[in-house]
N, C-alpha and C positions, 0 to 999 in steps of 0.2 A: 697279831696286831697291825693295824691298818697305818701306814704311814704317809701323810699328807704333806704337801709344800705350803699349806694354808698357815699363815704368820698367826701365833698366839695374841700377838699384839699387832694390830693393822696401823694402828696411827698413835704415834707417841709425840708428847708434848716436852719439850726439854727448858725447862726455866732457866733465864740466864740473868746474872746480876753482877758480873764481873769478879765475884770471889773467888778465892783457889777452889773452892769445894764445888763452884758450879763449873770450873773449868773439868774437874776429876769426872762431873757428871754428864758434862758434854761427852767425853771420851767413852764413857759407861753407855750413854745413850745411842752413841754411833755404831759401838760394838756391838749392842742388843739389836738393834734396828736391822744392822746388817745381817746378824746371825739369824735373826725371825724373817729374814725376807720382808719387813713389815712395808706399807705401802707409804709411809709417808711418815716424816720427822719434823716437828715444826719447834722452830727456834722462836722462843717466845722472851720479850723483854717488857719490863713495865715501867713506866714514866710514873712517878707518883706525884700526889698533889703537891705544888708548893704551898708552905705555909704563909696567910699573908701576913705573919709577923716578921717575915722578912723585910719588909718594908719598913717597918721601926729601924731596922739597922741600914736603912738608906739604901736598899738594893729593890732592883724593880722585878716584881715576880714574873712578868712576862718575860724578860730576857732570861730568868734563871730557867722558866719554864723552857724557852725554846732552846737553851743551852743543855739541858736534861734531855729532850728529844733528840737531838743532834749527838749527844754521847749514846743514848741508846740505840741510835740507828748503826753507828759506828760499832759497838760492841756487836750488833747482829752480823755486821759486814766482816768483821775480823771472826767471829765462830762459823760462819758461813764458809769462809774460806779453809777451815779446819777439817771440813766435812767431806768425806771422799765422793766424787761423782757418781758413783755406783749407789749412792743414799740419796733417795729422792728426799728432797727437804725444801721447805718455805720458810721465810722470815716474817714476824708478827711482832710488831710494836704495840703494847696495850696502854692505857692511860688510867690512873685511879689508883687506889689501895691496891698493892701487889697481890694480897690473897684474894680477896673477892675478885680481882680481875682476871685471875689465873682460873680461878673455878669456873666462872663463866665462860671463858674460851674452851675450857674443857668440855662443857655442855654445849656450847654453840657449835663447835666442830666436830663434835662427836670422837675425841680423842679416847682410847681405850687403856693409855698408861701415860703416866706423868713421872718425870725423872727430874730431881732436882737436888741443888747442894743444900748442906746445912752450914749456917755460918757458925754454929759452934758457940754461940754466946753463954750456953750454961741454961740452968734454971733461973737465977736470979736475972740475967741479962735478957732471956726471953720475956719473963714476966714483965721488966722495965721497957724493951723496947718491942716487944711483940714476937712472933715467930712466923715468917711466912709459911713456912713447911708444916709447922703444927696447924697453921687454920687450913691448908691444903688437906693434910692428912684428915683432918676432921670433917670437912665440907664436902671433898669428892666423893663422887660414887665409882670412881674406877681406881685402878691400883695405882699405887704412889710409891716410887723408890727413892728414898732419901739418901744420897750419897755423903758420906762424912770424910773429912781428910783424916789421916792416918794419926795426927797430932791431935785430934780433936777429943 
């Protein structure tokens, strides 16, 4: 058997949303990319569109969108600070519906692995709220690792 140092997964994308399962997924992503000697780990977060209905509540769509962008950038900075310097990584903020935005990023950047947490809404919650991980599983052409919290 020939053993090489070539990474099985050269470029991984970790989808972050601030949830506890995303934090676990980040730890798994760091461990996996370090063990695989992967070329790159992309920390990705998505700013979803702000519904125009917030204007009916007297809120500014533009202000809420700016606040969401700032929160996403902070989430990326915090996540980046936990990644060891030995793991090459970049930070990417996407905009739009999260599932499709992540799938587009996978294809655009040529990632060969996606790691993400599951919010654990269950079947009914996912049916009502939608599930980003389910969308990515169904539409991604690369391997997807979904990390669940132990109590999910």
